N, C-alpha and C positions, 0 to 999 in steps of 0.2 A: 538455555543455559541452566535453568533450575532443573529441567528434566535430566540433563547430563549429570548434575550434582546428585540427583536421586539415584541414577544408574550407577554412579561411582560409589555411593554408599552400599548398594547391593553387591557390586563387584568386589568391594574391599572387605565386605563382611564375611567372616569364616563360617558363621552359623546361619547363613541365609536359608530360609525355608520356603515352602510353597506359599505360606501366608505372606511372606515378604514380597514375592513376585506378584501375587494376586492383588495385594494392597497397592503396589506400584501401578499396575494396570488400571485398577479401580480409580486411583487418584487422577490418572491421565484422563479417563472418561469423564469424571466429575468436573475436572478443570475445563475440559473442552465444552461440556454442557453449560458450565457457568459462564464461559466467554460468550456463548450464544444468547444467554438469558440475562446477562448483567445489565444491559441497557433497559430492559423491561422490569428490572427489580423483581424477578420471579421468586415467589416464596418457595416452591419446591427446590430450586437451585440453591437458595440460601440454606434450607434445611439439610440438603445433601452435603454442603460444605461443613456445616456444624457437625454432622454425623461423621464426616471424614476426619475432622479434628479429634473427635472422641475415639475413633478407631485407632488413630496414630498414637494417642496418649495412653490408651489402656490395653491395647492388644499387643502383646510382645511380637516384635519383628515387623510391625506396621509403621515404624518410625520413618521409613523411606518416603512416605507420602508427605511429610512435613514441608519440604521446600515448596512444592506446588501449592499445597493448601495454605501455607502462610502468605503466599503471593496473592491468593484470592480473598483472604480474610479482611483486609482493609477496605475492600470494595463492597462488602456487605452493607445493607442499609442501616445496620445498627452499629453505632460507634463502639459500644461495649465489646464487640467481637474482636476488636483490634488487640485487646489485652490477652486474647486466647493464645496468640502465637507463642510468647515466651513460656506461658504456663504449660501449653501442650508440649513444647520442646523439653521442659524439665521432667514432666510426667513420662514422656517417651523414653528419656534417658534412664530414668529410674526403673520403669517397667521392663525395659529390654535388657537391663544389666549391662549397658555399654560402658566401656572403659572411659578413662578421663579424656583422652585425646579425641576419640570419636564423638563423645558426648559434647565436648566443647565445640567441635566442628559442626555438629548438628545444630546446636543452639545458634552458633554464628551464622550458618547458612540460612536458618529460619529467620533470624533477625534481619539479615541482608535482604531476604526475599520480601519481608514486610516493608522495609525502607524503600526498596526498588518499586514496589507496588504504589506506595504513597507518592514517590517521585513521578511515576508515570501518570497517576491520577491528577497531580498538580499540573503537569504539562498538558494533559488532555483538557483540563478545565481552562487553562490559559488559551489553548488553541480554539476551544469552543467560544470563549469570550472574544477572541480575535475575529472569528468567523461572524459572530453576532455584530461586532463593531463594523466589520466590512459590509455586511448586509445592510446595516442601518445607514452607513455612509453612502452606499449605492442607492438606497431608497431616497436619501436626502438629495443626492446629486440628480436623480431622475426627477424629483419634485422641483428642484431648482431649474432644471432644464425646461420642465413644463411651464413653470411660472415665467421663465425668460421668454419662452415662445409666445405665451399669452401677452406679455408686455410688448414684444416685437409686433405681434398682430395688432395690439391696441394702438401702438405708435404709428403703424402703417395706416390703420383706419383713420386715425386722427389727421395724419398728414394728407391722406386722400380726401377726407372730408373738408379740410381747410382749402385744398386746391379747388375742389368742386364749388365750394362756397364762394371762393374768389372769382371763379369763372362766372358764376351766376351774378355776382355783384357787378362785375365789369360789363356783362351783357345788359343788365338793367340800367347801369349808368350811361352806356352808349345809347340805349333806347331812349332814355329820358332826356339826355342833353343833345346828342347829335340828331336824333330823330326829331326832337322838337324844333331844332334850328332848321333842318331841311324842310320840315313841314311849313315853318314860317316863311322860308324863302319861296316855296312853291306858291303859297297864297299871295305873296308880294308880286311874284311874276304874273300870276293870274290877274291881279288887280291892275298891273301895268298894261297888260294886254287889253283890258277894258278901257283904260285911259287912252292908250295909243291905238285904238281900233281904226282910226282914220289914216294911219301911217303903215302902209303895207310892208315896207322894209323893216320897220321897227317890230312889227308883228312877227315877221319871219325870224328876226334875231331872238326875240323873246321866246318864240316857239322852240328854237334850238336850245336855249338856256333851260326852258321848262322840261324839254325831253331829257336833258342831262341831269337835272335835279330829280326827276322821277326815276331815272335809272339809278342814280346814287342812292335814293331812298329805298328802292327795291333791293339793291345790293346790300345796303346797311341792314335791312330787315332780315335778309337771308343769313348774313353773317351773325347777327345777334341771335337768331333762332338756332343756328348751328352751334354757337358758343353756349347757349342756354341748354340745348339738348345734350351737349357733351358733359354738362354738369350734373346729369342724372345718373347715379350709380345705385342700383337696387340694393346691393349688399351693404354698402356704406350707409345708405339711408335707413335700412332696416335696423342695423346696429345702433344708429343714432336714435331711432324711435324707441328701441328697447331700453336704452340708457336713460331716456328722458320720460319714460312712461310712468314712473313711480311705482311699478309693480316689482315685487321682490325677486321673482325668478322668471325671466323671459329668455327662452332658448330660441335662437335663430338658426335655421338650416336653409342656406341659400344654395340649392343644388342646380344652378343654371348651367347649361352647356354653352350659352352665349349671352351677351348682354342684350336684353330686349330693346325694341324701339323706345324712343323717349316717351311717347304718349302711353305705351304699355307700362313702362317703368313708373311713370307718374301715377297711373291708375293703381298699380300694385302697392305703391307707397301710400296712396290715399286710402285704399281699402284697409291696409294694415294699421294706419294711424287711427282711423275711425273705430276699427275693431278693438285696438288697445285702449282707446279712450272709453269705449263702452264697457270693456272688461274692468277697468279701474273705477269708473264712476258709478256704473249700475250693478256690475257683478261683484265688486269688491274682491277681485281675484288676486291670488298671490302666486299663481303659476300660469304662464301662457306659453304656448308652443306655436311658433311662426315658421311655416315651411313654404318656400317658393321653389317650384320645380318647372321643368319643361319636358314636354313630350314632342314627338315628331311634328304634331300639328297643333299643339296647345301650349299656352302658358297657364300655370296654375299657382294659386296662392291659397293657403289654408291657415287659419288662425283659430286655435283651440284654447279656451280659457276655463278655469274652474271657478269656484266661488259660489255666489248665489245664482245657480243655473235654474231656469224655469223647467218645469216638467215637460211642457210642450212649447215648441218654437213658433207655432202658427199665430198669426195676428200681431207679431211684434213690429212689423213695419208701420202699423197704424199708431203705435205708441210714441213715435218720434225718437227712436233710438239711432237714427242716422242710417238705418238699413236702406231706406228709399234712395238716399243720395248715392250710396255705394252701388245699388242696383243700376241706377241711371248711368253712373260712370262706366261700369262694366258693360252695360248694354250699348253705350255709344261706340264701343269697340267690337260689337258683335258677339259679346260674351254673355255668360249667364252667372248668376249668383244665387247660392242657396244657403239657408241657415237651418241647423238641426241640432238636436241634443243627442250625444253619444255617451254611453256608459262603458268605462274601462276600469277594471280592478275595483269595482264598487264605487267609483267616483264619476259623477256626471260632468261632462264637458260640453260647453257651448261652442259650436263649430261654425265658423263663417268660411265658406268655400266658394272660390270664384275661378272660372276658366275663361280664357280669351283665345281666339284662334290666332295662329301665327301668320305672318305675312299679310295681315289685314290692317290697313291704316284708317285713320279717322275719316279721311276723304273718301275712301272706297266704301265705307259703311254708309255715309251720307248719300 
């Protein structure tokens, strides 16, 4: 629109010269360059705009550049340049010898160009603020979703942990109450067999009862062991150990492709518990990384802690740090345990690493 206004001034001017046409083309080039450099606040573009204002104000016939130049002036980094628009329009009117009507029109179009530029700047600033608010809102929504997912995971872990704890409690209660009662009945029947040893028919009946009691005891033990084994969940147990360790930052990575057998799960939890206890009590660690993984033939657990890490890990088993008991637990399942010191990014880490073969039970090892 402003370019059309400038062309209209050239077309309506009876004394248009080559200077007028060249000044118009030059103003178009300067305005286009300024559009490309305005976001970077380029000094050469700003100097070119000021030079264009001086050209329009003091060179006769160059007044046609004012509409485009006055649109760019408010966007210069210096607020004082905004006052150049009306001054340049008056100087151009006087230097070009324009009549009253064209002079008033030139001043009006220049002022309108400046106002239009200010209006566009305000709208762009509002749009920029809206985009910033939108981005901030999206970041907050993403953060809330992340926190909500963490809360959901924590609630799921707590619910799972409560369920497993209840199963373990029920198993122990059955073992302590029903198991004790069945054992007492077995002893009583054994005593009755001794008392009635001279009565063959009574001995036969007592034998049948004793066989039933022994079968009930064995069935009860199998059920209790199955219920207790189902109460072992490695992921839940590791997160529980991390929460109760007293260490500021404990990261748990449980990348198991399947839940390990109960005896392996108990061993993993026992190794992790002992390693966390040592890290807090002896190493005074504030960061621990616990990772449990599985390979096609192995179960693995790795616990790395910082803090007061020794230079060499040899001879630590003889100091009573619980490494001996961990090695015995792992060895009972046919596995191996190693301790070493690793250095990563200038920080020493004390690493406890245990591997246990898959599909190997405690009975097979014995």
